C-alpha positions as CSV (number, residue, x, y, z in Angstrom):
1,X,10.9,9.3,6.3
2,X,10.6,12.3,4.0
3,X,9.1,10.4,1.0
4,X,6.3,9.3,3.3
5,X,5.7,12.5,5.3
6,X,6.4,15.2,2.5
7,X,3.4,14.1,0.3
8,X,1.3,13.9,3.5
9,X,2.2,17.4,4.5
10,X,1.4,18.7,1.0
11,X,-2.0,17.0,0.9
12,X,-2.9,18.2,4.3
13,X,-2.0,21.8,3.1
14,X,-4.3,21.4,0.1
15,X,-1.8,20.4,-2.6
16,X,-2.4,17.0,-4.1
17,X,-5.0,14.9,-5.9
18,X,-8.3,16.7,-5.6
19,X,-10.3,13.4,-5.1
20,X,-8.0,12.4,-2.3
21,X,-8.4,15.7,-0.5
22,X,-12.1,15.7,-1.0
23,X,-12.3,12.5,1.1
24,X,-11.4,14.6,4.1
25,X,-13.0,18.0,3.2
26,X,-9.6,19.6,2.7
27,X,-9.8,22.7,0.5
28,X,-8.0,22.2,-2.7
29,X,-5.2,24.9,-3.3
30,X,-3.7,22.9,-6.2
31,X,-5.0,19.8,-7.8
32,X,-1.7,17.9,-8.3
33,X,-2.4,14.2,-9.1
34,X,1.3,13.3,-8.8
35,X,1.6,14.0,-5.1
36,X,1.9,10.6,-3.2
37,X,2.1,8.5,-6.4
38,X,5.1,6.6,-7.8
39,X,6.3,5.3,-4.4
40,X,9.1,2.8,-4.6
41,X,11.1,1.0,-2.0
42,X,13.8,-1.6,-1.7
43,X,12.0,-4.7,-0.6
44,X,13.9,-6.8,1.9
45,X,13.6,-10.5,3.1
46,X,15.4,-12.0,6.1
47,X,15.7,-15.7,6.5
48,X,17.8,-18.1,8.5
49,X,19.8,-21.4,8.1
50,X,20.8,-23.8,10.8
51,X,24.5,-24.0,11.4
52,X,25.7,-27.6,10.9
53,X,28.7,-27.5,13.2
54,X,28.3,-25.1,16.1
55,X,31.7,-25.8,17.4
56,X,33.3,-24.4,14.3
57,X,32.6,-20.9,15.7
58,X,31.2,-19.1,12.8
59,X,28.5,-17.2,14.6
60,X,27.8,-14.8,17.5
61,X,26.8,-16.9,20.5
62,X,29.3,-19.6,19.6
63,X,32.4,-20.4,21.8
64,X,34.7,-18.4,19.4
65,X,36.6,-15.8,21.5
66,X,36.8,-13.6,18.5
67,X,33.3,-12.5,18.9
68,X,34.1,-11.2,22.4
69,X,36.0,-8.3,20.8
70,X,34.3,-5.0,21.1
71,X,34.0,-4.4,17.4
72,X,31.6,-7.3,17.1
73,X,29.1,-5.4,19.3
74,X,28.8,-2.5,16.9
75,X,26.2,-2.3,14.1
76,X,25.1,-5.3,12.0
77,X,27.3,-8.4,12.3
78,X,27.8,-8.8,8.6
79,X,31.1,-9.0,6.6
80,X,30.3,-8.2,3.0
81,X,27.6,-7.4,0.6
82,X,27.1,-9.1,-2.9
83,X,25.2,-7.4,-5.7
84,X,23.9,-9.5,-8.5
85,X,22.2,-9.2,-12.0
86,X,19.5,-11.7,-13.1
87,X,19.4,-14.0,-16.1
88,X,18.3,-12.1,-19.2
89,X,16.0,-14.6,-20.8
90,X,13.7,-14.8,-17.8
91,X,13.9,-11.0,-17.4
92,X,12.8,-10.4,-21.1
93,X,9.8,-12.6,-20.6
94,X,8.9,-10.7,-17.3
95,X,9.3,-7.3,-19.2
96,X,7.1,-8.6,-22.0
97,X,4.5,-9.6,-19.4
98,X,4.5,-6.2,-17.9
99,X,4.7,-4.1,-21.0
100,X,2.7,-6.2,-23.4
101,X,5.5,-6.5,-26.1
102,X,8.9,-8.2,-26.4
103,X,11.5,-5.6,-25.4
104,X,14.6,-4.6,-27.5
105,X,17.6,-6.1,-25.6
106,X,19.9,-3.4,-27.0
107,X,17.8,-0.4,-25.8
108,X,15.7,-1.4,-22.9
109,X,17.1,0.2,-19.7
110,X,16.8,-3.1,-17.8
111,X,18.5,-5.0,-20.5
112,X,21.0,-2.9,-22.3
113,X,23.6,-3.2,-19.5
114,X,24.3,-5.3,-16.4
115,X,22.2,-3.9,-13.5
116,X,22.1,-4.4,-9.7
117,X,18.8,-6.2,-9.3
118,X,19.5,-7.8,-6.0
119,X,21.7,-7.5,-3.0
120,X,22.8,-10.3,-0.6
121,X,24.1,-9.8,2.9
122,X,25.2,-12.7,5.1
123,X,24.8,-12.0,8.9
124,X,26.6,-14.4,11.3
125,X,23.8,-14.1,13.9
126,X,20.2,-15.2,14.4
127,X,20.0,-17.2,17.6
128,X,21.5,-16.5,21.1
129,X,23.3,-19.8,21.2
130,X,24.8,-19.3,17.7
131,X,22.9,-22.1,16.1
132,X,21.5,-19.9,13.3
133,X,22.8,-17.5,10.7
134,X,20.8,-15.0,8.6
135,X,20.8,-14.2,4.9
136,X,19.3,-10.9,3.7
137,X,17.8,-10.4,0.2
138,X,17.1,-7.0,-1.0
139,X,15.4,-6.1,-4.3
140,X,17.2,-3.1,-5.6
141,X,15.6,-2.2,-8.9
142,X,11.8,-2.4,-8.4
143,X,9.6,-1.5,-11.3
144,X,6.3,-1.6,-9.4
145,X,5.0,1.6,-7.9
146,X,3.0,2.2,-4.8
147,X,1.4,5.3,-3.1
148,X,1.0,7.3,-0.1
149,X,-2.5,8.5,0.8
150,X,-4.1,10.3,3.7
151,X,-5.8,8.4,6.5
152,X,-7.4,11.6,7.9
153,X,-7.0,15.3,8.0
154,X,-5.1,15.1,11.3
155,X,-1.3,15.7,11.1
156,X,-0.9,13.3,14.0
157,X,-2.3,10.3,12.1
158,X,0.2,8.3,9.9
159,X,-0.8,8.2,6.2
160,X,-1.8,5.1,4.3
161,X,1.2,3.5,2.7
162,X,0.8,0.9,-0.1
163,X,4.4,-0.1,-1.2
164,X,3.0,-2.6,-3.7
165,X,5.9,-5.0,-3.3
166,X,6.2,-7.6,-6.0
167,X,3.5,-5.7,-8.0
168,X,5.2,-6.4,-11.3
169,X,6.3,-9.5,-13.1
170,X,9.8,-8.0,-13.2
171,X,9.9,-7.6,-9.4
172,X,8.6,-11.1,-8.8
173,X,11.2,-12.5,-11.3
174,X,14.1,-10.7,-9.7
175,X,13.1,-11.7,-6.2
176,X,12.6,-15.3,-7.1
177,X,16.1,-15.4,-8.9
178,X,17.7,-13.7,-5.9
179,X,16.1,-16.1,-3.4
180,X,17.2,-19.1,-5.4
181,X,20.8,-18.0,-4.7
182,X,20.2,-18.3,-1.0
183,X,18.6,-21.0,1.2
184,X,15.8,-21.7,3.7
185,X,13.2,-19.2,4.9
186,X,11.4,-20.1,8.2
187,X,7.7,-20.9,8.4
188,X,7.5,-23.4,5.5
189,X,7.6,-27.2,5.7
190,X,9.2,-27.7,2.4
191,X,13.0,-27.2,2.2
192,X,13.9,-24.5,-0.4
193,X,16.0,-26.0,-3.2
194,X,16.8,-25.5,-6.8
195,X,13.9,-27.8,-7.5
196,X,11.3,-25.6,-5.8
197,X,8.6,-24.3,-8.0
198,X,8.2,-20.5,-8.8
199,X,4.8,-20.8,-7.2
200,X,6.3,-22.0,-4.0
201,X,9.2,-19.5,-4.0
202,X,6.7,-16.7,-4.7
203,X,4.7,-17.7,-1.7
204,X,7.7,-17.5,0.6
205,X,8.4,-14.0,-0.8
206,X,4.8,-12.7,-0.3
207,X,4.8,-14.1,3.2
208,X,8.1,-12.4,4.3
209,X,8.8,-9.4,2.1
210,X,9.1,-6.1,4.1
211,X,10.4,-2.6,3.9
212,X,14.0,-1.8,3.2
213,X,13.3,1.6,4.7
214,X,14.3,3.2,1.4
215,X,11.1,5.0,0.2
216,X,11.4,7.4,-2.7
217,X,9.6,8.9,-5.6
218,X,6.4,10.3,-4.2
219,X,7.1,13.9,-5.3
220,X,8.8,12.9,-8.5
221,X,10.9,15.5,-10.3
222,X,9.3,16.4,-13.6
223,X,5.7,15.8,-12.5
224,X,5.6,17.5,-9.0
225,X,8.8,19.4,-8.7
226,X,11.0,21.0,-11.3
227,X,14.7,20.8,-11.8
228,X,15.2,23.5,-9.2
229,X,13.2,21.3,-6.7
230,X,10.4,23.9,-6.7
231,X,6.9,22.5,-6.2
232,X,5.2,23.2,-9.5
233,X,2.3,25.8,-9.2
234,X,3.3,26.9,-5.8
235,X,5.4,30.0,-4.9
236,X,8.5,29.7,-2.7
237,X,8.1,26.0,-1.9
238,X,10.8,23.3,-2.5
239,X,11.0,19.6,-1.7
240,X,14.5,18.5,-0.8
241,X,14.5,14.8,0.0
242,X,14.2,11.3,-1.6
243,X,10.7,12.0,-2.5
244,X,11.9,13.8,-5.7
245,X,13.9,10.8,-7.1
246,X,12.3,10.0,-10.6
247,X,13.5,6.4,-10.6
248,X,14.8,4.1,-7.8
249,X,18.5,4.1,-7.0
250,X,20.3,0.8,-7.0
251,X,21.9,1.5,-3.7
252,X,21.3,2.9,-0.3
253,X,19.8,6.3,-0.3
254,X,22.0,8.3,2.2
255,X,24.7,9.4,-0.3
256,X,22.1,10.4,-2.9
257,X,20.0,12.2,-0.4
258,X,23.0,14.2,0.8
259,X,23.8,15.0,-2.8
260,X,20.3,16.3,-3.4
261,X,20.6,18.5,-0.3
262,X,23.9,19.9,-1.3
263,X,22.6,20.7,-4.8
264,X,19.5,22.3,-3.3
265,X,21.8,24.5,-1.1
266,X,23.6,25.7,-4.2
267,X,20.4,26.3,-6.1
268,X,18.9,28.3,-3.3
269,X,22.1,30.3,-2.6
270,X,22.4,31.2,-6.3
271,X,18.8,32.3,-6.4
272,X,19.4,34.9,-3.7
273,X,22.0,36.7,-5.9
């Protein structure tokens, strides 16, 4: 994934935070503190529920002949996606915890308009016999930021990735509110309900949150690259991938990544004239 490997390539080439390069005796060509910083990703949580009536035929593995049709063997067996906002009072409190002051609801970017904070996907599969279904929760608007650092000076070694999931009060709040709309994560004795405490819900989230495979922001535009996607301070080098995104997208990255690539092609073509 480009937002992971692009900062690694730059750092291995001597472009990045000087203190990070010094750890592996890499000569510093350009001290650029922003390389590998500002990582964001859509965190994702999968959990399952037990089907009450298997004979109703709601799941793959049941006796429903519909699921023998070829289209049900393609891709993820999910029908629709639901995107949700979060209650504003709790969001205001979370923002105040992170920022140290009560935000202005009329101007703060997380409050002024409805936003897609969480995404929900029901999947009618989880067990071979059809006895379970899956719910997917994705946090779409993370405010916490992680990092990509070197693990060695060898290109064959993967970098050290710290996604910092749930690292802000806003992220913890949005994930809790999203999970409250769903039901039952495995591995806990207590049944999740609307009476579950925030502490308990947070424990479930910390235990199961994983990558949505949407990393972005590690060569952020403005700090590391300019508006022509040129790496600042380096001649003839551009970054064209999701690493340049200055803020998270509240959707899947494919379309935005293609748009960046098409814009880069226009910029490069125009520069040849």
